[in-house]
N, C-alpha and C positions, 0 to 999 in steps of 0.2 A: 670756321665756323663762326656763328653767332651764335654767343654763348650770355645769358643774362644771371646778373648776380642781385639778389635780394637780399642787400646788408653793406652797408659800408663800413665794418668794424675791423677789429684787428682779424679776425676767421677770413674774412669772405677778403680784405686787404692780402691776405698771407697766403691763401689759395690760389685767386684771379692772376695775383699779377703775375702770375708762370704763364698762366693763358695767352696775358696781353705781350707777354715777351716775346713766345712764340706765335705771335703770327695772328691769333685769333679775333675777333669781331666781338670787341666782352662792351656789357653797357652796365654800370651797375645804378642801382637803381636803393635810394632811400625816399622817405618819406615828404623831405624837405627840396627831395632833388636837383643837390648840390653839390658839387665836390667838400670831402671831408678837408679837416686839418692834417691830416695823414699822406705822406708823402707815396706817390700812387707813380707805375712806372709813366712816360711817357705813350701815349696812345689810347691811356685810358679815358672813358666817356663816362656820361654821369645822369642821370635821368629821375626822375618819380617809380614809385616800387611799379606798377602798370608798366610804364616802359620799358624796364628791361625785364621784365616776364613775358610781352608781349617781343619785343626784339629777341630773343634766345629760343636757337632751338632744343637748348638744353639748358635748363635756368640752377644755378647753384641757391638754395636753400638756405642762407646766414645770417637771419633778422632771430630776436633777440626770443626764448621759445616760451615768455610768456602773449606774443605776440603772433605768432606760429597759428593758430586755426583760425583767427578773424583772416590774417593776411590771407591763407591759400582758400579759406573760404568763400572771401568777398572774388577774388583773381580766378577763380578752378572753370568758369570762361574760357579764359586765357589763355590758362595753363595747361587745356584742352591737347593731347598728342604730343606734348615733348614730353622732354626726357627730366626731370627733375632729382634733384642730387642733392639726398637729405645729409646736412654734414649735425645736425643736433642732437639732443638725446632727451629721455624724458626725465632727468635729473642732472642735474653739473658736477661735475666731476667732484667738485669741492664737497655736496652732499652725499660724498659715497658712504657715509655712517646712513642711510635712512633706506628703505625697501622699495625698490623699482615696481613701475606700473605690472600688470601683467600682460600689456600690450605694448611692443615698441613704436616710439613716437614715427618713424618709418610707415609702418603700418596705417597708425592712424592718418597721417598725411593722403595714405592710400586712398583712404575712406572720405575724407575733407574732398580731392582731387581725384575721381574717380575715373578721368579719363586721361588721366597724363600716368607715365611712368615710372613708378621710383627705384632708385636707388639707395641706398646704405650706405655711404661712404664718406670718410675722413674725419670720422669721430673719433675716430682712438688715439688721440695724439694731440699736446698742444698746437698752439698758432706757431710756436717757435719753430716745429720740426715741420706743420705744415710749408712754414715758408722758406725750410732749409732740412729736407730731410735724412744727408750726411752726416752718418755717425765714423770720421773716421774714411776707413775706406770700403766701410758697410755704408747704405741706405735701410731704412724704416720702411717696413711691409705696409702696405694700405689693402685692410680686407676691405669687402664691399658683399653686397646682398642684394639680385634683385629677380625676380619674374618674369621678366622681359627681355628676350635674347638680345636684341642688336639694341637698349640700351645698356645689356652687360659687355659688350664691346666697347660702346662708346665710354661707358666709363672708366674702363680700364685705359684706356688710351690716354684719354684726361688724366688719369692721375700717374702715369708714367711719366707724359708729358710733366709735371709736376717733381719730377725725379724717385719717388716709390717705383720699388718691388710690389705692383699688384697683385691679390689673390681674391678669387672666387670664394665665396665658400655657402652658397647655396639662397635659395628663393627668400623673397622676404621675411619670412616668418623668421628666416636665422638673424635679421637685424636687431630681435631681444637677444643675442649670443654676444651682438657686436655691440649693445649698448651695456651688456654686463661687462666684456670688455672692460670698456671707460671706467663703467666704476670701478675697476681693481687699479685702472693707471692711477685715478683716484688714490686710490688706498693708498701706491707708494709714494706720490707726488706729492702728497698732502699730510698722509696719518701715518705714513715712514718719515716725513719731509726729502724725499731724495730731490722734488722740485721737477718745475716741470720738465727740463730737458732731457726727457728720457722717453724710450719710443720700444714697440715691441718689432722684433727679425725674428721670421719663420727661417729655424734650418734644417735642410735636408740633406739626405746624406747620396751621394755620387753612385 
């Protein structure tokens, strides 16, 4: 399928490289419209942010938090009808000591792009785990939330292709819980100095 990626940083690289390798038609977008210095897998293509937004049936939002509102508002018409995969957070995990906003970033995006189908996903671990979710014989769990059934099925498949165990947690309002989970991840990774190579795993008795 066609996937647009808004951003070319470490998070965009970690997630979307999986999709390039599994054969999806992925276009990375940036303000400059050129390939960054980081090594991307063969088959990666690059353009401007609007090019990537137009290209994808699904669009990964992996741009800095301080640029999110302006970018999404500008591209809201282009993004109409598309599945938006939001991996951002209201606060950076480094700011785990600060209070979270009352509304999740995903709900804000749904307000800025009301004709899109927003999924909160890929936000509860570091880019190291996004690049490789395997921890020995286990894999990290990827929780996600959305109001749309079709977007739910697509997000589940794309997360599985990245190597995660995808778990649906409910409607988009549950994104607030996922952003709080990221805050807790930050408390462990930075506050308790456990480091970035940690991830959550849901265990179930058979």
